[in-house]
N, C-alpha and C positions, 0 to 999 in steps of 0.2 A: 341676492348678494348681500343686501343690507342685513338680512336675518343671520346669515353665516358670520358676518363681521361682528354682529352683536353677540352671538354665541361665543365667539373666540374671546371677545373682551370680557364677558362674564366669567368664562373659565379662568382667564388670567387673574381677574380680581379675586376669585375664590382661592387660587393658589397662593396669591400674596397674603390673603387673610390667614390661611392655614400656617404659612411660614411665620407670619407675625406672631400668631398665638404660640407657636412652638418656641420662638425666641424668648417670648415673655416668660413662659413657664420654666425654661431652663435657667432663668436668672433669679430664681427664688429658692432659698433654703429655709425649710420649716423646722423649727425646734419645738418639741412638745415634751411635757412631763411635769416635774416638780414645780409647784407654785412658789416654793421657798426660793427657787433660783430665778424666778421671773424678772426681778429687778436688775440683777447683774446681767442676765441674758439680754434684756432690752438695751442695757447700756453697751454691751458688746456689739449688738446688732446695729445700733445707731452709729457708733464710731466706725465700724467696719464698712458700712454702706457709703460713708463719705468718700472713700478712696477706691472702692471696688464696684464694678457694674453688677451688683447683686442686691436682691431684697431679702432681708432676714425677717421671717414671720414667726412670732413667738406665741405659742399656745400652752395652756395649762393642762390639767387632767390628772396630775399626780405622778409619782415616780414609776409605778407599775404601768401606767398608760404610756410613759415615755418609752419603755421597752417595747410594748405592743405596737406603738406607732411606727417605730423603726422596722420592726419585723414585718408589718403589713404594708410598708412603703408609704404611709400617709405622712411621715416625717422623715427627714434625713438625719436629724440629730435628736437623741433622747436625753432628757435631763433627769438625773436621779440625785436625791438628797439622802442617799444611803448606799451601802455596798450592794453589788450585784448578788442576787441569791444563787445558790448552787445550780438550780435548774436553769436560770437565766444565762449562766456562764456556758451552757451547752448549746446556746442558740447561734454561735458564730459571730457574736458582736465584738467590736473593738472598743475598749473602754479607756478613758483618760480621766485622771483626777485633775480637776481644774481649780479647786479651792477647798478650804476647810471652813466649817460653820459650827458655831456654838449653838446648842439648843437652850434658849433661855426659859426659865420657869417664871412665869409672869402672874401677877395678882393685880387686883384693882388698886389704883394709886392711893385710895383712902385706907387700905389695909395697913395695920400697924406692924405686921410681921415683916421683918427685914431679912431673915435667914431661915433656911430649912436644911436638915440633913438629908442625905440620900434615902435613908430608911424612912424618915417622916414623909417624904414625897411618895415613896412606894406605898406606904400605908394609907396615905390620902387617896391615891389612885385605885387601890384595891379595896377601899371601903372600910379599912380598920380604924381610920381616923376620919370623923365626919363633921367635927366642929372646930372652928379656929381657936377656941379657948384651950384646946389640948396641945397647941403648938405655940402658945404665947400671944394669941390674938384675942379678938372680941368673942363674946358668946353668940356665935353666928354660924349657921349651916355653911359648909363648904360646898360650892357648886363646881363639880369636876367637869372641865371642858377639855376636849381633845380633838384629834383629826380623824377622818374617816379611814376605814380599812383600805390598804393600798397606798396610803400616804407614806413617803419616805421619812417625814418628820416623826410620825407615829411609830414606824418600825424602829427608827433610831432611838427614840425616847424609851420605848418599852424594852428594847434589848439591853440598853445600857443599865437600866434600873431593874432588869430581870422581872418584869411584870407582864410579859407576853401572855395574852389570853386570860388575864386576871383583872383587867381594869373595869371599873364600874363607872361609865361615863354618864353624866347628865345630858351632855350634848356632844355629838360627833359631827364635826363641821368639815366642809369640803375645801376650804381655802384658808391660807394664812390670814388674809384680811378679815375673814369671818371670826377667827379665833381672837384676833386683836380687838375687834369691835365688841364682841360678846364680853370679854374680860373687862374691857374699859367701861362698859355700861352696866355690869352686874357686880354689886358690891362684894358678895362673898365668893366670887369666882377665882379659880386657878386654872391656868392653861400652860401650854408649851408652844414655842414658836422660834423661828430662826432669829438669831441675834441681830441680823441686819435690819429687821423690821421693828425692833424695840425703840420706842420714843417716850416722851413725857406724858403720853396718854395713859400709860400703865407703869407698873413697877416690876423690874426684874430682881428677884431675891438672890441672895448669896446661896450657894450650894456647898455644904461642908466647909463653910467659912470663906469661900472664894467667889468673888463677883464675876459674872460673865463679861468678858471684854475681848477685843481682838488680841491683846497681849497675853491674857491668861489662857485663851484658846491656843495661841501660837506656842506658848511654853509648856502646854500640857497640864497646867495646874487646875484648869477648869475641865472637869472630866466629862461633862455632858456635851459631847461634840461628835460630829460625823463628817464624812467627806461629801463634797459636791462632785459628781461624776457626769460626764457626757459619754454617750455611746453612739456608734455609727455601725452601719452594716459592714461586713468584711470587704465588700467591693465598692466602698464609698468613692464618689467622684473626686477628682483633683480639687474641684471648687470647695467641696465639703471639707476635705482634709486641710485645705488652706485656711478655712475659717476656724477649725479647731486649733491649728497651729497659732493663729492669731490670739486665741484665748490664753495660750500658754506663753506668749511673747511678753516682753517687758511692758509693752503698752497694755496688753490684755490683763496682765497681772496687776498693773496699776489701777485698772478699773475695778478689779476685785477688792483692792484696798479702799478705794474711794466709795465702794458700796458697803463698807463695814464688814467685810468678810476677811478671811486670812488667806494670803497667797501661798502657792505651793512652790513657786520659783522666785 
């Protein structure tokens, strides 16, 4: 009798354990993709969790990984710092533009160059210009830094400047933070990165006479810019849809502004 009672109790405990695990898992929304979007995504997640019984888990991996993660179900929301590619549009994803970002062209803060034209930047990245003296700087080799293949920042930069498949990189880095630290610590370096990550550790140059800022991105005068997009599966849950709606709400767009990006609403 005691053995039967023990077996019943153990079975009940197992059932409770499984139920608990299921409840915990259903309360998590995973966002994956563009590292350029990580700061604003974390801010959205932290604010949303305060008033909702859900955990927002933020992961990087790059824009292409954001699409793949939603397709294979390892994430519910994908983050892209570029437009969807034609082949990705055939995957049945639902897309939402949630912000606009400028791609800043950054150099080491000791570099004397304050401004570059679009053509000069293209020529630097394709290897036609290799010394800073040719663009008004010191007699010093240009160290060309960029992002890895699959990065939305790289796709945006190369498409805007029409240098796809032509760039000659000294370093191809996997994260925005790596670009920042490399340019900040390498005297002759040039790189590109999301405007929201630029600070006094490095210098953002003017492009065609226009400095990158929230206002110049918003009014379109700064041309090196791209959308921030999130994607979900076509059959996304009501919880996921509610979180995306929050990103586009007045509060969510306020977080976009405070993160130094440009709101879309």
